Each structure stands twice: as C-alpha cells, then as structure tokens.
C-alpha positions as CSV (number, residue, x, y, z in Angstrom):
1,M,4.5,87.9,-46.4
2,S,6.6,86.5,-49.0
3,P,6.1,87.9,-52.7
4,A,4.0,85.7,-54.8
5,I,5.8,83.4,-57.3
6,N,4.9,82.3,-60.8
7,L,1.9,79.9,-60.2
8,S,1.5,79.4,-64.1
9,M,1.3,76.0,-66.0
10,G,3.5,76.4,-69.1
11,P,4.5,73.5,-71.6
12,R,7.4,72.3,-69.4
13,E,5.1,71.9,-66.3
14,W,2.5,70.0,-68.0
15,G,5.0,67.9,-69.5
16,M,6.6,66.9,-66.2
17,L,2.9,66.7,-64.7
18,L,2.2,64.0,-67.5
19,I,5.3,62.1,-66.7
20,L,4.4,62.4,-62.9
21,S,0.9,61.1,-63.4
22,I,2.4,58.1,-65.1
23,L,5.0,57.3,-62.4
24,W,2.4,57.7,-59.7
25,G,-0.2,55.8,-61.7
26,G,2.4,52.8,-62.0
27,S,2.5,53.0,-58.0
28,F,-1.0,51.6,-57.9
29,Y,-0.1,48.6,-60.0
30,F,3.2,48.2,-58.1
31,V,1.3,48.1,-54.7
32,G,-1.5,45.9,-56.1
33,V,1.2,43.3,-56.9
34,A,2.9,43.9,-53.7
35,V,-0.1,43.5,-51.3
36,N,-0.4,40.0,-52.5
37,E,2.8,38.9,-50.4
38,L,3.6,41.7,-48.1
39,P,1.8,43.7,-45.0
40,T,1.3,47.4,-45.3
41,F,3.9,49.0,-43.1
42,T,6.8,46.6,-44.6
43,I,5.4,47.8,-48.0
44,V,5.7,51.4,-47.3
45,F,9.1,51.0,-45.4
46,L,10.6,49.5,-48.3
47,R,9.1,51.9,-50.7
48,V,10.8,54.9,-48.8
49,G,13.7,53.3,-47.8
50,I,14.8,52.1,-51.1
51,A,13.9,55.6,-52.5
52,A,16.1,57.4,-49.8
53,L,19.1,55.3,-50.7
54,G,18.5,56.1,-54.6
55,L,18.2,59.6,-54.0
56,H,21.2,59.9,-51.7
57,L,23.1,58.3,-54.6
58,I,21.9,60.8,-57.2
59,L,22.7,63.6,-54.5
60,R,26.5,62.4,-54.4
61,I,26.7,62.1,-58.1
62,V,25.3,65.8,-58.8
63,G,27.4,67.3,-55.9
64,E,24.7,68.5,-53.7
65,R,24.8,68.2,-49.7
66,M,22.0,67.6,-47.2
67,P,21.8,70.5,-44.7
68,A,22.5,69.7,-41.0
69,G,20.3,72.3,-39.4
70,L,17.5,71.1,-36.7
71,A,15.0,73.5,-38.2
72,I,15.2,72.1,-41.6
73,W,15.2,68.5,-40.6
74,R,12.2,69.1,-38.4
75,T,10.5,70.4,-41.5
76,F,11.5,67.2,-43.5
77,F,9.9,65.1,-40.8
78,I,6.8,67.1,-40.8
79,M,6.6,66.7,-44.6
80,G,7.4,62.9,-44.5
81,F,4.6,62.4,-42.1
82,L,2.0,64.4,-44.0
83,N,3.0,63.5,-47.7
84,N,4.6,59.9,-47.2
85,L,3.9,57.8,-43.9
86,V,0.0,58.6,-43.7
87,P,-0.9,58.6,-47.4
88,F,1.3,55.8,-48.5
89,S,0.1,53.7,-45.9
90,L,-3.6,54.5,-46.0
91,I,-3.1,53.7,-50.0
92,A,-1.3,50.3,-49.5
93,W,-3.8,49.3,-46.8
94,G,-6.8,50.5,-49.0
95,Q,-5.6,48.6,-52.3
96,S,-5.8,45.3,-50.2
97,H,-9.5,45.8,-50.1
98,V,-10.3,47.7,-53.6
99,A,-9.0,47.5,-57.0
100,S,-6.0,49.7,-58.2
101,G,-8.1,51.7,-60.7
102,L,-11.1,52.4,-58.1
103,A,-8.3,53.4,-55.5
104,S,-6.7,56.1,-58.0
105,I,-10.1,57.5,-59.0
106,I,-10.8,58.0,-55.2
107,L,-7.3,59.8,-54.8
108,A,-8.6,62.1,-57.7
109,T,-10.4,63.8,-54.7
110,T,-7.2,65.2,-53.7
111,P,-7.7,68.6,-55.6
112,L,-11.0,69.2,-53.8
113,F,-9.2,69.2,-50.6
114,T,-6.1,71.1,-52.0
115,V,-8.3,74.2,-53.2
116,V,-9.7,74.5,-49.6
117,V,-6.4,73.8,-47.7
118,A,-4.1,76.2,-50.0
119,H,-6.8,78.9,-49.5
120,F,-6.1,78.9,-45.6
121,M,-2.3,78.0,-45.8
122,T,-1.1,79.9,-48.6
123,A,-1.3,83.7,-49.7
124,D,-1.4,83.3,-53.4
125,E,-3.6,80.3,-54.0
126,R,-7.1,81.4,-53.4
127,L,-10.5,79.5,-53.8
128,S,-12.1,80.5,-57.1
129,G,-15.2,79.4,-59.2
130,G,-13.3,77.9,-61.9
131,R,-11.3,75.7,-59.7
132,L,-14.4,74.4,-58.0
133,A,-16.2,73.9,-61.0
134,G,-13.5,72.0,-62.6
135,I,-13.6,69.1,-60.0
136,V,-17.3,68.9,-59.6
137,G,-17.6,66.3,-62.2
138,V,-14.7,64.2,-60.5
139,V,-16.4,64.6,-57.1
140,I,-19.7,63.1,-58.5
141,L,-17.9,60.2,-60.3
142,V,-15.9,59.4,-57.0
143,G,-18.9,59.7,-54.9
144,S,-20.9,57.1,-57.2
145,E,-18.0,54.9,-57.1
146,S,-17.3,55.0,-53.4
147,L,-21.2,54.2,-52.7
148,H,-21.1,51.0,-54.9
149,G,-21.0,47.7,-53.0
150,L,-20.6,49.2,-49.6
151,G,-19.6,46.6,-46.8
152,I,-16.1,45.5,-45.6
153,A,-14.6,47.9,-48.1
154,L,-16.3,51.1,-46.8
155,L,-13.1,51.6,-44.5
156,A,-10.9,51.3,-47.3
157,H,-12.8,54.1,-49.1
158,I,-12.7,56.2,-46.2
159,G,-8.9,55.4,-45.7
160,L,-7.9,56.5,-49.3
161,L,-10.1,59.7,-49.0
162,G,-7.9,60.3,-45.9
163,A,-5.0,59.9,-48.1
164,A,-6.0,62.5,-50.4
165,L,-6.5,64.9,-47.3
166,F,-3.1,64.2,-46.2
167,Y,-1.8,64.8,-49.6
168,S,-3.4,68.1,-49.8
169,F,-1.7,69.1,-46.5
170,G,1.5,67.9,-47.8
171,G,1.2,70.0,-51.0
172,A,0.4,73.3,-49.2
173,F,3.2,72.4,-46.3
174,G,5.7,72.0,-49.0
175,R,5.4,75.3,-50.6
176,R,7.8,76.6,-47.8
177,F,11.0,74.5,-49.0
178,Q,11.2,76.9,-51.9
179,R,11.2,79.8,-49.5
180,M,14.0,78.4,-47.4
181,G,16.2,78.0,-50.4
182,V,16.0,74.0,-50.4
183,T,16.4,72.5,-54.0
184,P,13.8,70.0,-55.2
185,L,16.3,67.3,-55.1
186,V,17.6,68.0,-51.6
187,T,13.6,68.3,-50.6
188,A,12.7,65.1,-52.0
189,T,15.8,63.4,-50.3
190,G,15.2,64.8,-46.8
191,Q,11.4,64.0,-46.8
192,I,12.0,60.5,-47.9
193,T,14.8,60.0,-45.3
194,A,12.8,61.4,-42.6
195,S,10.0,58.8,-43.7
196,S,12.0,55.8,-43.6
197,V,13.3,56.6,-39.9
198,L,9.6,57.2,-39.0
199,L,8.3,53.9,-40.7
200,L,11.1,51.5,-39.7
201,P,9.9,51.0,-35.9
202,L,6.3,50.7,-37.1
203,A,7.3,47.9,-39.6
204,L,9.1,46.2,-37.1
205,A,6.7,46.4,-34.2
206,V,3.5,45.9,-36.4
207,D,4.4,43.7,-39.4
208,R,7.2,41.7,-37.5
209,P,8.9,41.0,-41.3
210,W,11.4,38.6,-39.9
211,T,8.3,36.1,-39.4
212,L,7.2,36.6,-43.1
213,D,8.1,34.2,-46.0
214,M,10.5,35.5,-48.6
215,P,8.7,37.5,-51.2
216,S,8.7,36.3,-54.9
217,G,11.0,37.9,-57.6
218,G,7.7,39.5,-59.2
219,T,7.1,41.3,-55.7
220,W,10.6,42.3,-55.4
221,L,10.5,43.7,-58.9
222,A,7.3,45.6,-58.1
223,I,9.0,47.0,-54.8
224,A,11.8,48.4,-56.8
225,G,9.6,50.1,-59.4
226,L,7.6,51.5,-56.5
227,A,10.7,52.8,-55.0
228,L,12.8,54.0,-57.8
229,L,10.4,55.0,-60.4
230,S,7.3,55.9,-58.3
231,T,9.0,57.4,-55.5
232,S,12.5,58.7,-55.9
233,L,12.0,60.0,-59.4
234,A,8.5,61.1,-59.1
235,Y,9.4,63.1,-56.0
236,I,12.1,65.0,-57.8
237,L,9.5,66.0,-60.3
238,Y,6.9,66.7,-57.8
239,F,9.0,69.3,-56.0
240,R,10.2,71.0,-59.4
241,I,6.3,71.4,-60.1
242,L,5.5,72.6,-56.8
243,A,8.1,75.3,-56.8
244,A,7.1,76.5,-60.1
245,A,3.3,76.1,-60.1
246,G,2.1,75.9,-56.8
247,A,0.1,73.2,-54.6
248,T,-3.2,73.5,-56.6
249,N,-2.0,73.2,-60.0
250,L,0.8,70.4,-58.9
251,L,-2.2,68.1,-57.4
252,L,-4.1,68.3,-60.8
253,V,-1.7,65.2,-61.4
254,T,-4.4,63.4,-59.3
255,F,-6.8,64.0,-62.3
256,L,-4.4,62.2,-64.7
257,I,-3.3,59.3,-62.4
258,P,-6.4,57.3,-62.7
259,V,-5.9,56.9,-66.5
260,S,-2.8,55.0,-66.3
261,A,-3.6,53.1,-63.0
262,I,-6.9,51.9,-64.6
263,I,-5.0,50.9,-67.8
264,L,-2.2,49.1,-65.8
265,G,-4.7,47.5,-63.7
266,A,-6.8,46.0,-66.7
267,A,-3.7,44.9,-68.6
268,F,-1.8,43.3,-65.9
269,L,-3.9,42.7,-62.8
270,A,-7.1,41.4,-64.6
271,Q,-9.1,44.2,-63.5
272,R,-11.9,45.0,-65.8
273,L,-12.5,48.3,-67.4
274,Q,-16.0,49.4,-66.8
275,A,-18.2,52.0,-68.8
276,N,-17.6,54.6,-65.8
277,H,-13.9,54.3,-66.0
278,F,-14.1,55.6,-69.6
279,I,-16.6,58.2,-68.4
280,G,-14.2,59.0,-65.7
281,M,-11.5,59.6,-68.3
282,A,-13.5,62.2,-70.3
283,V,-14.3,64.0,-67.0
284,I,-10.7,64.0,-66.1
285,G,-10.1,65.7,-69.4
286,L,-12.8,68.5,-68.8
287,G,-11.5,69.0,-65.2
288,L,-7.9,69.9,-66.3
289,A,-9.4,72.1,-69.0
290,A,-11.9,73.9,-66.6
291,I,-9.1,74.5,-63.9
292,D,-6.2,75.4,-66.4
293,G,-8.9,77.8,-67.9
294,R,-6.8,78.7,-71.0
295,I,-8.9,76.7,-73.4
296,F,-12.1,78.5,-72.3
297,K,-10.3,81.9,-72.3
298,Q,-9.2,81.0,-75.9
299,L,-12.6,80.0,-77.0
300,Q,-14.0,83.2,-75.3
301,R,-11.6,85.5,-77.4
302,M,-12.7,83.8,-80.5
303,G,-16.4,84.3,-79.6
304,N,-15.6,87.9,-79.0
305,K,-13.7,88.3,-82.4
306,A,-16.7,86.8,-84.3
C-alpha cells in the first residue's frame, strides 16, 4: 500500500479549483453553441483532437517527453475512456435536450458518486459524515430539477447522471498517475491523445462528418474555446489538483461549475435564471463549506473559547 499523500486544500488548490470551475463552466456554454450545428461525436472528437494538438505543443515548449511504455499507454486509454470519451459524449448529447445551466447542476452530483467510488478505490479517501452531509442539499436540488417536466428529456437527465458517475471513476483511477511518476502535463496530454484515437472511428462511422454542412464561424470559435480552454488548460489544472488534494476534493469543482454555466447561459444563450438557480448557488456554497470543514472548525473553536 502506498503512503498517504497530502490531501488538504490550501489557498493554492482552492485558487486552481476556482479557475477550473470557470473553464469547465464555460464548456457548457461552448457545447450549447456547437450542438446547434454539429452532432455529438464530431463535437467531442474536435474537442479532444484540437486539445491534444495544443497539449503536445506545450509539451515540446517546456521540454517534456511522452512515455513510450505499453503499460502507461494502456492506463492513458483507460483514463481517456472513463474521463473523456463517455462523459464528454453524454454531456454533448444531453445538452441537445436540456439547457446548459440544468446540465451543469445535474453534473454537480459527481461528488456524491465520488465519495462512494473513492471509498472503495483508494486507501486514503474514506467516507465521512461531513462529506455526505455537505452534498445532501445539492442532491435534493438536482432531484427536484431532474423530475421537472419529464418526457423526451428523461434520457438526457439519465445520460448526464451517467457522465457524473464516469467522472467519479476517472477521478479515482487518475490518482495512480502520481504514483507512477507521471507529471500532470504528460498525464493530461496522454489521456487526451488516447481519447482522440478512440473517438475518431466513432465520429467517422456514426456522424459521417463529410456529409455535414460547414459550421459557422461562431461554432468554430466555440469549438476552439472548448478544446483549448475547457480541455487543454483545464486538464493541466485538473491533474495538478488531483495530485495535491485527491479525487474527492478535486471533484468539488462540480459544485462551482453551475454558477459560471448558468451565468453564461443566461447572458449569451438566452436561458433564463430561475429562483431555484439562485437557491442552488447558495446551496453550492454551503456544500463546499461543509465538505471543506475549516469554517465550521473555526466556529467551533470560537464557541469553545467563548
């Protein structure tokens, strides 16, 4: 059994988490634009393919090299399947049926799955009452949202919940890259490259992209933002936080993502903010505070002194 690593969230980790939440919140906006003109697998392939090119360029600039061993590439392909191919595809397909803000709220269930998955897949991230209590409010919020207006969108809701489940497996599985001595940049490049290889035949066989109309300039800009900002840059931060703070702390980002996703959807996609969205933002803050625990510990210390 490997020794436990530092799984605390310091100011640096919280800062990276906030930036990551903005980048991934923006992905819901970018996908919301792209689904109007492009099918699911084409969007996801362009996302990971362009992101892989960007990451390989950064890798060359900083002087790092990709490993050549079969074992590490097998791990990259498993990570790419768990963390990119399945959840990216489910999210892109789901957003063709539900608004970006609602999709991001449903993805906030990821920590619920993660605290359970990490309990069984890692040695140092165990279930605790504080972690479970901190996400109850978000689970209630997601439940009420998902049951509103059931019909043709039901499968989209289920698909988005499936994406959250796969993200939780990806977060727990990705912990092994640090033990293997793989840097965050190489890990991000490897998994995105593997995802591109997996997605290319799917996009060609299912979407037949050569039969599609040429997308507009706005769609290409959305794809570029999705690939370079919400994927390349985001995954560099993702693996840095994962190595420093663990899977459960990392996936607290899904509590923050709805805030930026809802604001961008309202500002640029004409998706109206509703009262429950504001309630959700408040619950997100309470959930973060409960899971982090430091605010409550400080209040307890103050109460003991009094």
